[in-house]
Steps between C-alpha positions, in 0.01 A plus 500: 500500500662832415289720280506862401135531604232300677237355271163662575331156512708422811400810699288459812137612467553839665800590283326384184186700583715812550597467132135471392191708458192332645144548385182335623198451279179301463471191287201296397462127550422259781468653844166672482421858582789533744750442222324731254455790745837510671845548358659165581703455181864612530708618205875545547731677256876457549621853427860422392385245238137590427392138562147463633319231695156457645324296765122495485377146558418543869257718694793585730721791402785354710484165315485682166808703599690177574396358161602821321842501672563137402399568139721810488796301633434237231489765226818663628675162510394422143579837346782671692855369451795596716862410421656212691871432510588154379656291771300652785316259726120475498313689771449352845129464422577302184753277675257435788255340255749284309545140612721273293486726191117508525300815563189453712254785443168556324363801315262593783779528758556856624871470411432393141535848341831572675639163393367544146675837476824343619472212252417728207782742586738203509368361167546844340854526646584168332368619162190276532705183534266332750746218577772750598251699709385180673860412587553849641180465705614156623194314364455257214401636160174305522417659836568851367292434188207371708526799730507750212207330324278600793500849349371481140605860430856442625522172307385669180750785542785256558420325174474829310845597630642156419375518139644853468839352600470210252436251781222245465184579699434284804191281522 
């Protein structure tokens, strides 16, 4: 897919972390004294966008960093739009997960944020006509709707944009 820029949700961990400030802190909750006395929580701030994410559910700083990176990718996918030229093919990653116009991926998959960003960029490029975006992504409209519904924030924003364009909101 030809794009003017690479979506930040698709960057590898190292490249994404280079665009972030990282802070460690303590958090309360399960985990006992170890969790309360050591800085295992990780807070990431994506400097170009100001988006923030946190991982603090584990006693392991490395696991919390992974969680914070995934949450940051999700936030970037939901909130950052990049232009996509109509008529361009979906990414190789997208095409590798499509079988017979069906997309096989869940919200916990590590590739979910990158695919969500691609789908939302395509929906925006088609003026929030989900059927047209689905055709461009080579999946059925139902499959695209089910995929997008895995992100309540993205789904809500799509409907806000549809109403603003005098289109009926999707259920």
